[in-house]
C-alpha positions in Angstrom: 19.4 -49.9 -59.5 16.8 -51.4 -57.2 13.3 -49.9 -56.9 13.9 -49.1 -53.2 17.3 -47.4 -53.5 17.3 -43.7 -52.8 17.5 -41.6 -56.0 19.4 -38.4 -56.8 18.8 -35.9 -59.5 19.0 -32.3 -60.6 16.6 -30.1 -62.5 16.6 -26.7 -64.3 13.8 -24.2 -64.8 15.8 -22.6 -67.5 15.5 -19.0 -66.4 17.3 -16.5 -68.7 18.1 -13.6 -66.5 21.2 -11.3 -66.1 23.8 -12.8 -63.8 24.8 -11.1 -60.5 27.4 -9.0 -62.3 25.0 -8.1 -65.0 26.3 -10.6 -67.6 23.8 -11.9 -70.1 23.4 -15.2 -71.9 21.5 -15.8 -75.1 18.7 -18.4 -75.4 20.8 -20.8 -77.5 23.7 -20.8 -75.0 21.3 -21.3 -72.1 19.7 -24.3 -73.8 23.1 -25.7 -74.6 24.1 -25.4 -71.0 21.0 -27.3 -69.8 21.8 -30.1 -72.2 25.4 -30.1 -71.2 24.5 -30.3 -67.5 22.2 -33.2 -68.2 25.0 -35.0 -70.0 27.3 -34.4 -67.1 24.7 -35.7 -64.6 24.3 -38.9 -66.8 28.0 -39.5 -66.9 28.3 -39.0 -63.2 25.7 -41.6 -62.5 22.9 -39.5 -61.2 19.4 -41.0 -61.6 17.3 -38.1 -62.9 17.3 -34.9 -64.8 14.3 -32.6 -65.0 13.1 -29.4 -66.8 10.3 -27.1 -65.7 7.7 -25.5 -68.0 7.6 -21.7 -68.4 6.2 -19.4 -71.1 8.1 -16.1 -70.7 10.9 -14.3 -72.5 13.1 -14.7 -69.4 12.9 -18.6 -69.6 13.9 -20.9 -72.4 11.8 -23.9 -71.4 8.4 -23.3 -73.0 8.9 -26.4 -75.2 10.5 -28.4 -72.4 9.7 -31.8 -73.9 11.7 -31.0 -76.9 14.7 -30.1 -74.8 14.3 -33.4 -72.9 14.2 -35.2 -76.3 17.5 -33.6 -77.2 18.9 -34.7 -73.8 17.6 -38.2 -74.5 19.8 -38.4 -77.5 22.9 -37.1 -75.6 22.5 -39.4 -72.6 22.4 -43.2 -71.9 21.0 -44.0 -68.5 19.6 -41.0 -66.7 15.8 -40.8 -66.4 14.2 -37.7 -67.8 11.2 -35.8 -66.2 9.3 -32.6 -66.3 9.6 -30.5 -63.2 6.8 -29.8 -63.7 4.2 -29.9 -66.6 1.5 -27.3 -66.1 -1.4 -29.5 -67.2 -4.0 -26.9 -66.1 -3.4 -24.9 -69.3 -2.2 -27.7 -71.6 -4.1 -30.4 -73.5 -3.4 -33.6 -71.6 -3.5 -35.6 -74.9 -0.7 -33.5 -76.3 1.3 -33.7 -73.1 0.9 -37.5 -73.0 1.9 -37.8 -76.7 5.0 -35.8 -76.1 6.1 -37.9 -73.2 5.2 -41.2 -74.8 7.4 -40.1 -77.7 10.2 -39.0 -75.3 9.9 -42.5 -73.8 10.5 -44.1 -77.2 13.4 -41.8 -78.0 15.1 -42.3 -74.6 14.5 -46.1 -74.5 12.0 -46.1 -71.7 13.4 -43.3 -69.4 10.6 -40.8 -69.4 8.7 -39.6 -66.3 6.2 -36.7 -65.8 5.5 -34.4 -62.8 2.1 -32.8 -63.3 1.2 -29.6 -61.4 -0.3 -26.2 -61.5 2.9 -24.1 -61.5 4.0 -21.0 -59.6 3.7 -18.7 -62.6 0.4 -17.8 -64.2 1.4 -16.6 -67.7 0.2 -19.8 -69.4 -3.4 -19.2 -68.4 -3.8 -16.1 -70.6 -1.5 -17.5 -73.3 -3.6 -20.6 -73.9 -7.0 -19.1 -73.1 -7.6 -20.9 -69.7 -9.8 -19.2 -67.1 -7.7 -18.4 -64.0 -11.0 -18.4 -62.0 -11.2 -22.1 -62.7 -7.8 -22.8 -61.3 -8.7 -25.8 -59.3 -11.3 -27.3 -61.6 -8.9 -27.1 -64.6 -6.3 -29.1 -62.8 -8.7 -31.7 -61.4 -10.4 -32.2 -64.8 -7.2 -32.4 -66.9 -5.4 -34.6 -64.4 -8.3 -37.1 -64.6 -7.9 -37.3 -68.3 -4.1 -37.6 -68.1 -4.4 -40.6 -65.8 -6.8 -42.4 -68.2 -4.5 -41.7 -71.2 -1.6 -43.2 -69.3 -3.6 -46.5 -68.7 -5.5 -47.0 -71.9 -4.6 -46.9 -75.6 -8.2 -46.2 -76.4 -10.0 -43.6 -74.3 -13.6 -42.5 -73.9 -13.8 -39.4 -71.7 -16.0 -36.4 -71.1 -14.9 -33.3 -69.2 -15.6 -29.6 -68.8 -12.6 -28.0 -70.5 -11.9 -29.9 -73.7 -13.7 -31.8 -76.4 -15.0 -35.2 -75.3 -13.2 -38.3 -76.5 -15.0 -41.4 -77.9 -12.9 -44.5 -78.2 -10.0 -42.2 -79.2 -6.8 -43.9 -80.2 -3.9 -42.5 -78.1 -0.6 -42.9 -79.9 2.2 -43.6 -79.6 2.3 -45.9 -76.7 5.5 -45.7 -74.5 8.1 -48.5 -74.0 7.2 -48.5 -70.3 3.8 -50.1 -69.5 2.9 -46.6 -68.2 4.8 -43.4 -67.8 5.7 -42.9 -64.1 3.6 -40.0 -62.9 4.1 -37.7 -60.0 2.0 -34.8 -58.7 3.9 -31.6 -57.8 2.8 -30.3 -54.4 3.8 -26.9 -53.0 2.1 -26.2 -49.7 -1.6 -27.0 -49.8 -3.0 -29.9 -47.9 -5.7 -30.4 -50.6 -3.0 -31.2 -53.2 -1.3 -33.7 -50.9 -4.6 -35.4 -50.1 -5.5 -35.6 -53.8 -2.2 -37.3 -54.7 -2.8 -39.8 -51.9 -6.4 -40.5 -52.9 -5.3 -41.1 -56.5 -2.3 -43.3 -55.5 0.2 -41.1 -57.4 3.7 -40.3 -56.3 4.1 -36.9 -54.6 6.9 -34.4 -55.6 7.2 -32.1 -52.7 8.6 -28.7 -53.7 10.1 -26.9 -50.7 12.0 -23.7 -51.1 12.7 -22.6 -47.5 12.0 -23.0 -43.8 11.9 -25.8 -41.3 11.0 -29.1 -43.0 9.1 -30.1 -39.8 6.5 -27.6 -40.9 6.0 -29.6 -44.1 5.7 -33.0 -42.5 1.9 -32.7 -42.1 1.6 -32.7 -45.9 3.4 -36.0 -46.1 1.2 -37.4 -43.3 -1.9 -36.2 -45.1 -0.7 -37.8 -48.4 0.0 -41.2 -46.8 -3.2 -41.2 -44.8 -5.3 -40.3 -47.8 -3.5 -43.0 -49.8 -4.1 -45.6 -47.1 -7.8 -44.6 -46.8 -8.2 -45.1 -50.5 -6.8 -48.6 -50.3 -3.5 -47.9 -52.0 -0.3 -49.9 -51.1 1.7 -47.6 -48.8 5.0 -49.0 -50.2 4.0 -47.6 -53.6 3.3 -44.1 -52.4 6.6 -42.4 -53.1 7.7 -39.0 -52.0 10.3 -36.8 -53.7 11.9 -33.6 -52.2 12.9 -30.9 -54.6 14.4 -27.4 -54.0 17.2 -24.9 -54.4 20.6 -26.5 -54.0 24.3 -26.1 -54.4 27.4 -28.1 -53.3 31.1 -27.2 -53.1 34.1 -28.7 -51.3 33.5 -26.7 -48.1 30.6 -25.0 -46.5 32.2 -21.6 -46.9 32.9 -22.1 -50.6 29.4 -23.3 -51.2 27.8 -20.3 -49.4 30.1 -17.8 -51.0 29.4 -19.1 -54.5 25.6 -19.6 -54.0 24.9 -16.3 -52.1 25.0 -13.8 -55.1 23.0 -16.2 -57.3 20.3 -16.8 -54.7 19.8 -13.0 -54.2 19.9 -12.5 -58.0 17.2 -15.1 -58.6 14.7 -14.0 -56.0 15.5 -10.3 -56.4 14.7 -10.5 -60.1 11.4 -12.4 -59.9 10.1 -10.7 -56.7 10.8 -7.2 -58.2 8.1 -7.7 -60.8 5.7 -8.3 -57.9 6.7 -5.0 -56.3 8.8 -6.8 -53.6 12.4 -6.3 -52.6 14.6 -9.3 -51.8 18.0 -9.4 -50.2 19.6 -11.9 -47.8 22.9 -11.0 -46.3 25.7 -13.6 -46.3 25.5 -14.0 -42.5 21.7 -14.5 -42.8 22.3 -17.3 -45.3 24.3 -19.5 -42.8 21.4 -20.6 -40.6 19.3 -21.2 -43.6 21.6 -24.1 -44.6 21.4 -25.9 -41.2 20.1 -29.5 -41.1 16.7 -28.3 -39.8 16.2 -25.9 -42.8 15.4 -27.2 -46.3 17.9 -25.1 -48.3 20.2 -27.8 -49.6 23.4 -25.7 -49.8 26.8 -26.6 -48.3 29.6 -29.2 -48.2 28.9 -32.8 -49.2 28.7 -33.8 -45.5 26.1 -31.0 -44.9 24.0 -32.3 -47.7 24.2 -35.8 -46.4 23.1 -34.7 -42.9 20.2 -32.6 -44.4 18.9 -35.4 -46.6 19.1 -37.9 -43.8 17.3 -35.5 -41.4 14.5 -35.0 -43.9 14.3 -38.8 -44.6 13.5 -39.3 -40.9 10.6 -36.9 -41.3 9.3 -37.8 -44.8 10.5 -41.3 -45.6 11.2 -39.9 -49.1 13.0 -41.9 -51.7 14.2 -39.1 -54.1 16.1 -35.8 -53.8 16.3 -33.4 -56.7 18.2 -30.1 -56.5 18.1 -27.0 -58.7 21.8 -26.1 -59.1 21.8 -23.6 -61.9 19.6 -20.9 -60.5 20.3 -17.2 -60.8 23.0 -17.4 -63.5 25.3 -20.0 -61.8 28.0 -20.9 -64.3 28.1 -24.3 -66.0 31.6 -25.0 -64.6 30.4 -24.6 -61.0 27.2 -26.6 -61.7 29.5 -29.4 -63.1 31.5 -29.5 -59.9 28.3 -29.6 -57.8 27.0 -32.5 -59.9 30.2 -34.4 -59.4 30.0 -33.9 -55.6 26.4 -35.0 -55.5 27.1 -38.2 -57.4 30.5 -39.2 -55.9 30.2 -38.0 -52.3 26.6 -37.3 -51.2 24.7 -40.1 -53.0 27.0 -43.0 -51.8 27.0 -41.7 -48.2 23.2 -41.3 -48.0 22.6 -44.7 -49.5 25.2 -46.3 -47.1 23.6 -44.7 -44.1 20.1 -45.8 -45.1 21.3 -49.3 -45.8 22.9 -49.5 -42.4 19.8 -48.3 -40.7 17.8 -51.0 -42.5 15.7 -48.6 -44.6 
């Protein structure tokens, strides 16, 4: 595949929560399903599979790099990435070592999305000061960038022991591991990614994508001002997704899992969540980021967003809220065989 061809992938956060009907799944079965989904995505010809980092009993992905390594052995072509690595509370040396090893195991297919995460449990777990939220990320990202460029590193920072000509091993097959910064909704994060010349993984969970366009503009402007080649400043769009043969089928099958997912996690914050089936319909229109519907709806949505963002990658979370592997498998097939070819054809015809 060429560097400029639009990429498609899926990701899992690995939540382990009761399904809409109260059914439960054990941790081993959940991990097995994640690996199976990645294998299906590889066989279908998708470009990427990602796993997010979480450290709670209702997730199975605390050691996400190990799961990605298992996937590397079960797949042949698909690229493997974190979605995302919470480097604020991790040792960047260890994160880099894990992903360099993943690159060796996978034959040069590793990537890494670094970010601060939406959950805060890792701060207490690993003894990080939540009051230093921004400083931790800045400091550790700086180290991670140096580790990715040099096999011997001298570095001094605020939150870990200094390094003096430290040997960083192993080195990956790739000259450097492709690195992205996960950006939620803050202009500062977008500007940082641009200044550093790092790809931006834009996580959008709802609303009109036109409201997010300023973040992309800030990213590209900061990158240009810092002297980076604009053609190398890539943008990815990630978010909740589901595909079925028809719009009605997709919405009917997605609706209970969407409510189940948000209802579960917002309840612990003292909030109630419920979206009616009729309220879900407008949320899947082309001018809304929720990527749920028929293959044609997904094509229209991705092309609409491409006009806004000029992005080159789409990644969807298909397995949220207890969605079954069989339905995830069908969604993967439709993404690979109907959505991806149609989007690429349309972009090629438009000269993009």
